[in-house]
C-alpha positions as CSV (number, residue, x, y, z in Angstrom):
1,X,-71.7,30.6,-38.8
2,X,-73.5,31.8,-41.8
3,X,-73.7,30.4,-45.2
4,X,-70.6,32.1,-46.8
5,X,-67.2,30.6,-47.9
6,X,-65.5,32.8,-45.3
7,X,-66.9,30.8,-42.4
8,X,-64.2,29.2,-40.2
9,X,-64.7,26.9,-37.2
10,X,-62.0,25.4,-34.9
11,X,-63.1,22.7,-32.5
12,X,-61.4,20.1,-30.2
13,X,-61.8,16.4,-30.8
14,X,-61.3,14.7,-27.4
15,X,-59.7,11.3,-26.7
16,X,-61.3,8.6,-24.7
17,X,-60.0,5.8,-22.5
18,X,-61.6,2.4,-21.9
19,X,-62.0,1.9,-18.1
20,X,-63.3,-1.6,-18.9
21,X,-63.6,-3.6,-22.0
22,X,-65.1,-7.1,-22.4
23,X,-65.1,-8.9,-25.7
24,X,-67.8,-11.5,-26.5
25,X,-68.6,-13.8,-29.4
26,X,-68.5,-12.7,-33.0
27,X,-71.8,-11.4,-34.4
28,X,-73.4,-12.4,-37.8
29,X,-72.0,-9.1,-39.2
30,X,-68.4,-10.0,-38.5
31,X,-68.1,-7.7,-35.4
32,X,-67.6,-8.9,-31.8
33,X,-70.1,-8.3,-29.1
34,X,-68.5,-5.9,-26.6
35,X,-69.3,-4.4,-23.3
36,X,-67.2,-1.4,-22.4
37,X,-67.0,1.8,-20.3
38,X,-65.5,4.8,-22.1
39,X,-64.7,8.2,-20.7
40,X,-63.5,11.4,-22.3
41,X,-60.3,13.1,-21.4
42,X,-58.8,16.4,-22.3
43,X,-56.1,15.2,-24.7
44,X,-57.5,16.3,-28.1
45,X,-56.9,16.9,-31.7
46,X,-57.9,20.4,-33.0
47,X,-59.8,20.5,-36.3
48,X,-60.2,23.7,-38.3
49,X,-63.1,23.9,-40.9
50,X,-63.5,26.4,-43.6
51,X,-65.9,26.5,-46.5
52,X,-64.7,26.3,-50.0
53,X,-66.7,26.3,-53.3
54,X,-66.9,22.6,-53.6
55,X,-65.3,19.3,-52.7
56,X,-63.4,18.1,-49.6
57,X,-59.8,19.1,-49.0
58,X,-57.8,17.7,-46.0
59,X,-54.5,18.7,-44.5
60,X,-52.8,17.6,-41.2
61,X,-49.9,18.1,-38.9
62,X,-49.3,14.4,-39.2
63,X,-48.0,13.5,-42.7
64,X,-48.7,9.8,-42.4
65,X,-52.5,10.3,-42.2
66,X,-54.4,9.3,-45.5
67,X,-56.4,12.0,-47.2
68,X,-59.1,9.9,-48.8
69,X,-61.9,7.4,-47.6
70,X,-59.2,5.9,-45.3
71,X,-59.5,9.0,-43.1
72,X,-62.5,9.2,-40.9
73,X,-62.8,13.0,-41.4
74,X,-63.0,12.6,-45.1
75,X,-65.4,9.7,-44.7
76,X,-67.7,11.7,-42.3
77,X,-67.7,14.7,-44.7
78,X,-68.2,12.7,-47.7
79,X,-71.2,11.0,-46.1
80,X,-72.9,14.2,-45.2
81,X,-72.1,15.7,-48.6
82,X,-73.7,12.8,-50.3
83,X,-76.8,12.8,-48.1
84,X,-77.5,16.6,-48.2
85,X,-75.8,18.1,-51.2
86,X,-74.7,21.3,-49.4
87,X,-74.0,24.4,-51.4
88,X,-70.3,24.5,-50.4
89,X,-67.4,22.2,-49.9
90,X,-65.1,22.1,-47.0
91,X,-61.4,22.4,-46.1
92,X,-60.4,20.6,-43.0
93,X,-57.0,21.0,-41.2
94,X,-56.3,18.3,-38.5
95,X,-53.9,19.4,-35.8
96,X,-53.0,15.8,-34.5
97,X,-52.3,15.4,-30.8
98,X,-53.9,12.1,-30.1
99,X,-51.6,9.3,-31.3
100,X,-53.0,7.5,-34.3
101,X,-54.2,3.9,-33.8
102,X,-53.4,3.9,-30.0
103,X,-56.5,2.9,-28.6
104,X,-57.6,6.5,-27.7
105,X,-60.4,6.9,-30.2
106,X,-58.7,9.7,-32.1
107,X,-60.1,8.9,-35.6
108,X,-63.6,8.3,-34.2
109,X,-63.5,11.6,-32.3
110,X,-62.4,13.5,-35.4
111,X,-65.3,12.1,-37.3
112,X,-67.8,13.0,-34.6
113,X,-66.4,16.6,-34.5
114,X,-66.5,16.8,-38.2
115,X,-70.2,15.8,-38.4
116,X,-71.0,18.4,-35.6
117,X,-69.0,21.2,-37.4
118,X,-70.5,20.6,-40.8
119,X,-73.9,20.4,-39.3
120,X,-73.4,24.1,-38.2
121,X,-71.5,25.4,-41.3
122,X,-73.9,23.8,-43.8
123,X,-76.9,24.7,-41.7
124,X,-78.3,21.1,-41.8
125,X,-80.2,21.4,-38.4
126,X,-79.6,17.7,-37.5
127,X,-79.9,16.7,-33.9
128,X,-77.0,15.0,-32.0
129,X,-79.0,11.8,-32.2
130,X,-79.3,12.0,-36.0
131,X,-75.6,12.9,-36.3
132,X,-74.7,9.8,-34.1
133,X,-76.8,7.6,-36.4
134,X,-74.8,8.8,-39.4
135,X,-71.6,8.4,-37.4
136,X,-72.3,4.9,-36.7
137,X,-71.7,4.2,-40.4
138,X,-68.3,5.8,-40.2
139,X,-67.2,3.8,-37.1
140,X,-68.5,2.0,-34.1
141,X,-67.0,4.4,-31.6
142,X,-68.2,7.6,-33.3
143,X,-71.6,7.8,-31.5
144,X,-69.9,7.7,-28.2
145,X,-68.3,11.2,-28.8
146,X,-71.8,12.8,-28.9
147,X,-72.2,11.8,-25.2
148,X,-71.2,14.4,-22.6
149,X,-68.5,12.6,-20.6
150,X,-68.7,8.8,-20.3
151,X,-71.0,6.0,-21.4
152,X,-71.4,2.2,-21.2
153,X,-71.3,0.9,-24.9
154,X,-72.6,-2.4,-26.0
155,X,-73.4,-4.2,-29.2
156,X,-70.5,-3.5,-31.5
157,X,-70.0,-0.3,-29.4
158,X,-72.9,1.7,-30.8
159,X,-75.5,0.9,-28.2
160,X,-74.9,3.6,-25.6
161,X,-76.0,4.3,-22.0
162,X,-74.8,7.7,-20.9
163,X,-72.8,7.6,-17.7
164,X,-72.3,10.5,-15.3
165,X,-69.2,9.6,-13.4
166,X,-67.9,11.4,-10.4
167,X,-64.3,10.1,-10.6
168,X,-61.8,12.6,-9.0
169,X,-58.6,10.5,-9.5
170,X,-56.2,12.2,-11.8
171,X,-55.7,10.4,-15.2
172,X,-52.3,9.9,-16.8
173,X,-51.9,8.5,-20.3
174,X,-48.7,6.9,-21.5
175,X,-48.1,6.0,-25.1
176,X,-44.8,4.0,-25.7
177,X,-45.0,4.1,-29.4
178,X,-45.6,0.4,-29.9
179,X,-48.0,-0.3,-32.7
180,X,-50.9,-2.8,-32.0
181,X,-53.2,-3.7,-34.8
182,X,-56.8,-3.8,-33.7
183,X,-57.5,-6.3,-36.4
184,X,-54.6,-8.5,-35.1
185,X,-55.9,-8.1,-31.5
186,X,-59.4,-9.2,-32.4
187,X,-58.0,-12.1,-34.3
188,X,-55.7,-13.2,-31.4
189,X,-58.2,-12.8,-28.6
190,X,-60.0,-15.7,-27.0
191,X,-63.4,-14.1,-26.7
192,X,-65.9,-14.8,-23.9
193,X,-68.6,-17.2,-24.8
194,X,-71.1,-14.9,-23.1
195,X,-70.6,-11.2,-21.8
196,X,-71.0,-11.1,-18.0
197,X,-72.8,-7.7,-17.7
198,X,-72.3,-7.9,-13.9
199,X,-68.6,-6.9,-14.4
200,X,-69.6,-3.9,-16.5
201,X,-72.6,-3.0,-14.2
202,X,-70.4,-3.0,-11.0
203,X,-67.7,-1.0,-12.8
204,X,-70.2,1.5,-14.1
205,X,-71.7,1.9,-10.6
206,X,-68.2,2.5,-9.2
207,X,-67.6,5.3,-11.8
208,X,-71.0,6.8,-10.8
209,X,-69.8,6.9,-7.1
210,X,-66.3,7.9,-7.8
211,X,-65.1,4.6,-6.1
212,X,-61.7,4.0,-7.8
213,X,-60.9,1.1,-5.4
214,X,-63.9,-1.0,-6.5
215,X,-63.4,-0.1,-10.2
216,X,-59.9,-1.3,-10.0
217,X,-61.0,-4.6,-8.4
218,X,-63.8,-5.1,-10.8
219,X,-62.9,-3.6,-14.3
220,X,-60.8,-5.5,-16.9
221,X,-59.7,-5.3,-20.4
222,X,-59.9,-8.5,-22.4
223,X,-57.3,-7.5,-24.8
224,X,-54.6,-7.2,-22.2
225,X,-53.9,-11.0,-22.1
226,X,-52.9,-11.3,-25.7
227,X,-51.4,-7.8,-26.1
228,X,-49.2,-8.1,-23.0
229,X,-48.0,-11.6,-24.1
230,X,-46.8,-10.1,-27.4
231,X,-45.5,-6.9,-25.9
232,X,-44.4,-7.6,-22.3
233,X,-43.1,-3.9,-22.1
234,X,-46.8,-2.8,-22.0
235,X,-47.4,-5.1,-18.9
236,X,-44.3,-3.6,-17.3
237,X,-45.5,-0.1,-17.8
238,X,-48.8,-0.8,-16.1
239,X,-47.0,-2.5,-13.2
240,X,-44.7,0.5,-12.9
241,X,-47.7,3.0,-12.9
242,X,-49.1,1.0,-10.0
243,X,-45.7,1.1,-8.2
244,X,-45.6,4.8,-8.7
245,X,-49.0,5.2,-7.0
246,X,-51.7,4.6,-9.5
247,X,-54.9,3.5,-7.7
248,X,-55.9,1.8,-11.0
249,X,-54.0,1.3,-14.2
250,X,-54.7,-0.6,-17.5
251,X,-54.7,-0.5,-21.3
252,X,-57.1,1.6,-23.3
253,X,-58.8,-0.2,-26.2
254,X,-56.6,-2.8,-28.0
255,X,-53.6,-0.6,-27.1
256,X,-50.9,0.5,-27.0
257,X,-51.9,3.4,-24.7
258,X,-51.9,2.7,-21.1
259,X,-53.4,4.8,-18.3
260,X,-53.2,5.3,-14.6
261,X,-55.6,7.1,-12.2
262,X,-53.8,8.9,-9.2
263,X,-55.1,10.2,-5.9
264,X,-53.1,13.4,-6.2
265,X,-50.8,15.7,-8.3
266,X,-47.6,14.5,-6.4
267,X,-48.0,10.9,-7.3
268,X,-49.1,11.6,-10.9
269,X,-46.1,14.0,-11.3
270,X,-43.7,11.3,-10.3
271,X,-45.2,8.8,-12.8
272,X,-45.2,11.5,-15.4
273,X,-41.5,12.3,-14.9
274,X,-40.7,8.5,-15.0
275,X,-42.5,8.0,-18.3
276,X,-40.8,11.1,-19.7
277,X,-37.4,9.7,-18.7
278,X,-38.2,6.5,-20.4
279,X,-38.8,8.3,-23.7
280,X,-42.5,7.6,-23.8
281,X,-45.2,10.1,-24.9
282,X,-47.1,11.0,-21.7
283,X,-50.0,13.4,-20.9
284,X,-51.5,14.5,-17.5
285,X,-55.1,14.9,-18.5
286,X,-58.4,15.9,-17.0
287,X,-61.8,14.4,-17.3
288,X,-64.0,16.1,-19.8
289,X,-67.7,16.8,-19.2
290,X,-68.8,18.2,-22.5
291,X,-70.4,17.1,-25.7
292,X,-68.4,16.8,-29.0
């Protein structure tokens, strides 16, 4: 990109869905142990980066986003700036498509994309592994977005085993606009005393083999019990996705986004039209096999 203030870079920041999510006991650092399978999908934000003489300037298509340390893009850029003192600042515009706080990893993906973009614009020559290490300090999910398509994440989400899945079932994401606080969800959940890695391992093997049937029988999201109890509408949406033909349906993260995996376009289209009629935000998406 060169080292001039005229350099401009526009990159996608992809969403993720949790195909399985187990929550274990709380760690000494206050985080819970988790074991989850995450996969990238084509719903994405677009971030445009341009060099400026100094500082960090943010703008967004979503006016409710914070423009300070409360924003993962600002936090990631600030961290790199403090570490490497680049000769220029950066202006970032966030074209927001991924719902904010919906269990789809939008903030973490935006942060990872920011690290990658500034690595190029500021000529830092950091490896993806080094960027992921920095990203870990921004948020637990940030390192995942340096994986190409999917991964098993353990620890607090930062210990990653890349996963090459062969799923061909077509994903549909439904966001009903219900706000679920991640902090509340972790406080309300009854965590497992120990994490049964057998569940994650069988689900991961099913993803590798493209076996949606076994995935549906094995995978689970531990947040569903408490979130569905508080928001029964979310449970009804999952049930309806199954009625409409989803081979596997569930909630991503701590919600409130739901997803269904369909065998073909016809059944996915029926579910899409139903969700649209209900007034929900809905996206027919593809699997992504690409780095950040």
